[in-house]
C-alpha positions in Angstrom: -45.6 -18.2 58.1 -48.1 -17.4 60.9 -47.3 -15.0 63.8 -47.2 -17.8 66.4 -45.0 -20.0 64.1 -42.5 -17.1 63.8 -42.3 -16.7 67.5 -42.0 -20.4 68.2 -39.2 -20.7 65.7 -37.4 -17.8 67.2 -37.6 -19.3 70.7 -36.1 -22.6 69.4 -33.2 -20.8 67.8 -32.7 -18.5 70.7 -32.5 -21.4 73.1 -29.8 -23.1 70.9 -27.7 -19.9 70.9 -28.1 -19.5 74.7 -27.1 -23.1 75.4 -24.1 -22.9 73.1 -23.1 -19.7 74.9 -23.4 -21.3 78.3 -21.4 -24.4 77.3 -18.7 -22.7 75.2 -18.2 -19.4 77.1 -17.1 -17.7 74.0 -20.2 -15.7 73.1 -20.3 -11.9 73.3 -23.4 -10.9 75.3 -25.0 -8.5 72.9 -23.7 -9.7 69.5 -24.4 -13.4 69.7 -28.2 -13.2 69.5 -28.4 -10.5 66.9 -28.8 -12.9 63.9 -31.7 -14.6 65.6 -33.3 -11.3 66.6 -32.8 -9.9 63.1 -34.7 -12.8 61.6 -37.5 -12.4 64.2 -38.0 -8.7 63.4 -37.9 -9.2 59.6 -40.4 -12.0 59.7 -42.7 -10.2 62.1 -42.5 -7.0 60.0 -43.6 -9.0 56.9 -46.4 -10.8 58.8 -47.8 -7.9 60.7 -47.4 -5.1 58.2 -46.5 -6.7 54.8 -45.3 -3.4 53.1 -42.9 -4.1 50.3 -41.2 -0.8 50.9 -40.3 -1.4 54.6 -36.6 -1.3 55.0 -34.8 -2.8 58.0 -31.3 -1.7 58.5 -29.1 -3.7 60.9 -26.3 -1.6 62.5 -27.0 1.8 60.9 -23.9 3.9 60.1 -22.0 5.2 63.1 -24.9 4.2 65.4 -22.7 4.3 68.5 -21.6 7.9 68.1 -25.0 9.1 67.1 -26.8 7.1 69.8 -28.7 5.1 67.2 -29.9 1.7 68.2 -29.0 -1.5 66.4 -32.0 -1.6 64.0 -33.6 1.2 62.1 -36.9 0.4 60.4 -38.2 2.9 57.8 -40.2 3.2 54.6 -38.0 3.2 51.5 -40.5 5.3 49.5 -41.7 7.9 52.0 -38.6 7.9 54.3 -40.9 7.7 57.3 -39.4 6.0 60.3 -41.3 3.1 61.9 -39.0 3.0 64.9 -35.7 1.8 66.3 -34.6 -1.3 68.2 -31.7 -1.8 70.6 -30.5 -5.3 71.4 -28.9 -6.0 74.8 -27.2 -9.1 76.2 -29.6 -12.0 76.9 -30.5 -12.2 80.6 -32.7 -14.5 82.6 -33.4 -11.7 85.1 -36.1 -9.1 84.7 -35.1 -6.2 82.4 -34.0 -3.0 84.2 -35.2 0.0 82.2 -33.5 2.5 84.6 -30.2 1.8 82.9 -31.4 3.1 79.6 -33.8 5.9 80.6 -31.6 8.6 78.9 -31.7 6.7 75.6 -35.5 6.1 76.0 -36.1 9.8 76.6 -34.0 10.9 73.7 -35.8 8.9 71.1 -39.3 9.6 72.4 -38.4 13.3 72.4 -37.5 13.0 68.8 -40.8 11.5 68.0 -39.6 7.9 67.3 -40.8 4.6 68.7 -38.2 2.5 70.4 -37.8 -1.2 71.5 -35.0 -2.2 73.8 -34.7 -6.0 74.3 -32.5 -8.6 75.9 -34.2 -11.2 73.6 -36.9 -12.3 76.0 -38.0 -9.0 77.7 -39.1 -6.3 75.3 -39.4 -2.7 76.5 -41.8 -0.9 74.2 -41.4 2.9 74.2 -44.2 4.1 71.9 -44.9 7.7 72.8 -43.5 10.4 75.1 -47.0 10.7 76.7 -46.8 7.0 77.8 -44.5 5.2 80.2 -42.3 2.5 78.8 -43.9 -1.0 79.0 -42.0 -4.2 79.6 -43.6 -7.2 77.8 -41.9 -10.5 78.5 -42.2 -12.8 75.4 -42.4 -15.7 77.8 -42.2 -16.1 81.6 -38.5 -16.2 82.5 -39.3 -18.3 85.5 -40.1 -21.1 83.0 -36.8 -21.0 81.1 -35.5 -24.1 83.0 -38.0 -26.2 80.9 -36.4 -28.3 78.2 -38.1 -26.7 75.2 -38.6 -22.9 75.2 -40.9 -23.1 72.1 -43.5 -24.9 74.2 -43.7 -22.0 76.7 -46.8 -19.8 76.6 -46.3 -16.6 74.7 -47.5 -13.4 76.3 -50.7 -12.3 74.4 -49.9 -8.6 74.6 -46.6 -9.0 72.8 -48.4 -9.4 69.4 -50.5 -6.2 70.1 -47.4 -4.1 70.8 -45.5 -5.5 67.9 -48.4 -4.7 65.6 -48.5 -1.2 66.9 -44.7 -0.8 66.4 -45.0 -1.8 62.8 -48.3 0.0 62.2 -47.0 3.1 60.4 -44.0 5.4 60.2 -44.0 8.3 62.7 -44.3 11.2 62.7 -46.3 11.4 59.5 -47.9 14.8 59.5 -46.8 17.9 61.3 -48.4 21.3 61.8 -46.1 24.3 61.9 -45.7 24.3 65.7 -44.9 20.5 65.9 -42.4 20.9 63.1 -40.6 23.8 64.8 -40.5 21.9 68.1 -39.0 18.8 66.6 -36.5 20.9 64.7 -35.5 22.8 67.8 -35.0 19.5 69.7 -32.7 18.2 66.9 -30.8 21.4 66.8 -30.1 21.2 70.6 -28.9 17.6 70.3 -26.6 18.5 67.4 -25.2 21.5 69.3 -24.5 19.3 72.4 -22.6 16.8 70.2 -20.7 19.6 68.5 -19.7 21.0 71.9 -18.1 17.7 72.9 -15.7 18.0 70.0 -15.2 21.7 70.1 -13.9 21.5 73.7 -11.8 18.3 73.2 -8.1 18.8 72.6 -7.0 16.9 69.5 -4.2 15.2 71.3 -6.7 13.5 73.6 -9.0 12.4 70.7 -9.3 8.9 69.3 -8.5 8.4 65.6 -12.2 8.5 64.6 -12.6 11.7 66.4 -9.7 13.7 65.0 -11.3 14.4 61.6 -14.4 15.9 63.2 -12.3 18.0 65.6 -10.2 19.3 62.7 -13.3 20.3 60.7 -14.9 22.1 63.7 -11.6 23.8 64.4 -11.3 25.0 60.8 -14.9 26.2 60.9 -14.3 28.1 64.1 -11.3 29.9 62.5 -13.5 30.8 59.5 -16.2 32.2 61.7 -13.7 34.1 63.9 -12.1 35.9 60.9 -15.3 37.9 60.8 -14.4 39.3 64.3 -17.7 38.5 65.9 -16.6 38.4 69.5 -20.0 37.0 70.6 -18.9 33.7 69.0 -15.7 33.4 71.0 -17.0 30.8 73.4 -17.5 27.1 72.5 -21.1 27.1 73.7 -22.2 30.1 71.6 -20.2 28.9 68.6 -21.7 25.4 68.6 -25.2 26.8 69.1 -24.6 29.0 66.1 -23.3 26.2 63.9 -26.2 23.9 64.8 -28.8 26.6 64.1 -27.1 27.5 60.9 -27.3 23.9 59.6 -30.9 23.5 60.7 -31.9 26.9 59.3 -30.6 26.0 55.9 -32.4 22.7 55.9 -35.6 24.4 57.0 -35.2 27.0 54.3 -34.7 24.4 51.6 -37.7 22.4 52.9 -39.9 25.5 53.0 -38.8 27.4 49.9 -37.1 25.0 47.5 -39.5 22.1 47.9 -43.1 22.0 46.8 -46.0 20.5 48.7 -46.7 18.2 45.8 -43.1 16.8 45.9 -42.7 13.2 47.0 -40.4 12.6 50.0 -37.6 11.3 47.7 -38.0 14.4 45.5 -37.8 16.6 48.7 -34.7 14.7 49.8 -33.0 15.3 46.4 -33.8 19.0 46.3 -32.6 19.7 49.9 -29.3 17.8 49.2 -28.8 19.8 46.0 -29.4 23.0 47.8 -26.8 22.1 50.4 -24.1 21.3 47.9 -24.7 24.4 45.6 -21.7 26.7 45.7 -23.7 29.9 45.7 -27.3 31.1 46.1 -29.1 33.9 44.4 -30.4 35.2 47.7 -27.7 37.5 49.0 -29.0 37.4 52.5 -28.4 33.6 52.6 -25.0 33.7 51.1 -22.9 33.9 54.3 -24.8 30.9 55.7 -24.4 28.9 52.5 -20.7 29.6 52.5 -20.2 28.1 56.0 -22.5 25.2 55.2 -20.7 24.6 51.9 -17.4 24.5 53.8 -18.8 21.8 56.1 -20.1 19.7 53.2 -16.8 19.9 51.3 -14.5 19.3 54.2 -16.3 16.8 56.5 -15.9 13.1 55.7 -19.2 11.3 54.8 -18.8 9.3 58.0 -18.4 12.4 60.2 -21.2 12.7 62.8 -22.1 16.2 61.4 -22.8 14.7 57.9 -24.7 11.7 59.4 -26.8 14.0 61.6 -27.5 16.3 58.7 -28.6 13.3 56.5 -30.9 12.1 59.2 -32.5 15.5 59.6 -33.0 15.7 55.8 -34.8 12.4 55.9 -37.0 13.6 58.7 -37.9 16.9 56.9 -38.5 15.0 53.6 -41.2 12.9 55.3 -42.9 15.9 56.8 -46.1 16.8 55.0 -47.5 20.4 55.3 -50.4 22.1 53.7 -50.3 25.3 51.5 -52.1 27.1 54.4 -49.3 26.3 56.8 -46.7 27.4 54.4 -48.3 30.7 53.2 -49.5 32.1 56.6 -46.9 31.3 59.3 -46.8 33.3 62.5 -43.0 33.8 62.7 -43.0 35.5 66.1 -44.9 32.7 67.7 -42.7 30.1 65.9 -39.5 31.7 67.0 -40.6 31.8 70.6 -41.5 28.1 70.4 -38.2 27.3 68.8 -36.2 29.1 71.5 -38.3 27.6 74.3 -37.2 24.1 73.1 -33.7 25.0 72.0 -32.6 27.1 74.9 -35.2 28.1 77.5 -32.6 30.1 79.6 -31.6 32.2 76.6 -35.3 32.9 75.9 -35.7 34.1 79.5 -32.4 36.2 79.4 -33.3 38.0 76.2 -37.0 38.4 76.9 -38.1 36.5 73.8 -41.8 36.3 74.8 -44.4 36.7 72.1 -46.9 39.5 72.5 -50.3 38.2 71.8 -51.9 39.6 68.6 -55.0 40.8 70.5 -52.9 42.7 73.1 -50.7 44.3 70.4 -53.8 45.5 68.4 -55.4 46.9 71.6 -52.3 48.9 72.5 -51.9 50.3 69.0 -55.6 51.4 68.8 -55.5 52.9 72.3 -52.2 54.8 71.6 -53.6 56.1 68.3 -56.7 57.5 70.0 -54.6 59.2 72.8 -52.1 60.7 70.3 -54.9 61.9 68.0 -56.7 63.6 70.9 -53.7 65.0 72.6 -51.9 66.4 69.5 -54.7 67.8 67.4 -55.2 65.0 64.9 -51.7 63.7 64.7 -51.5 59.9 63.9 -48.9 57.4 65.1 -49.0 56.1 61.5 -47.7 59.4 60.1 -44.5 59.1 58.1 -41.4 59.2 60.2 -43.0 57.8 63.3 -41.7 54.5 64.8 -43.7 52.0 66.9 -41.6 50.0 69.4 -43.0 46.9 71.0 -43.7 47.2 74.7 -41.6 45.0 77.0 -43.8 42.9 79.2 -42.0 43.4 82.5 -42.2 47.2 82.1 -45.9 46.9 81.3 -46.4 45.0 84.5 -44.5 47.6 86.5 -46.6 50.3 85.0 -49.8 48.5 86.0 -48.5 48.1 89.5 -47.7 51.8 89.7 -51.2 52.6 88.6 -52.7 50.3 91.3 -50.6 52.0 94.0 -51.7 55.5 92.8 -55.3 54.4 92.8 
């Protein structure tokens, strides 16, 4: 079936549903048009892309709690996400994007394409560097005509739909992009955890109680180690979110191979999470807490759903051997903290000293020490080199200027 035939058929079926809704008054605004929309998306995906591994999921698990839209389109082999689609109630008025700006910002920040539609106006959110674009399928001023299928279809609608179904995103990440996307996901998970950690269980709905109980039990487990820095909900939830993402990153980085397929990466990461112990003694405390979560949280709990989504994201990420073997951890940590908690980065002074500046200071200090102490070296056994704090260095330079 050709592109234009698919669209014309959709307009015919949409008009029938709309007229039935107006006459009967029994239709639910958002749900009534989903079958017609679902057919449109599936037929367009086949016509504009044709991949036999493209998977379209209507109403993904727990989409309301996770903020997921009504459709998720991904590749069944690579696990790459083409994008998400949110269906709203059909309206003959122009679509107002301001009502959904928070949702738009969230998905673009995560690197996903998003379509929000009322069935006639389609809001395409393709990249965070671009503004959302409203493309009317047809002119809403012409809806009074007897046959919607005879209305002129906006030419740019096909172009944007082709772009939406073009390829999964993101496909390839360098180290910095990966850390940034992981930091954003960690912050969103922490924010969601905080909602439950501070909610009294007697005020919770039935579907929220299980999550609150798991978080409460996990908090008790952490507190038994008497780390008083974790005695606030904010610090606690930040810790748990980072713990989960750190373990996922570790598995992606250490357990997986660059030659593994996305499905193989997914299998290895999940196996790592469910193992009872780990040979690495430094990881054992983290694995115990993660194992507790995996064993005690229901599979429909938002923590598990969020973890599964992050596993799929990491499984799709392709990295080179060079990126894996030569990471600049200081720079990556600074980038992570700037995206996860910019205020904490400022408070703790987590600013990366450029390599060139650090090398200059070491060479200069070595020369001064060698000259001042008769051949003594800063590299002699027993000496310790402490990184210079940037604000202190600035104060020192200011003092020099005043003396001069």
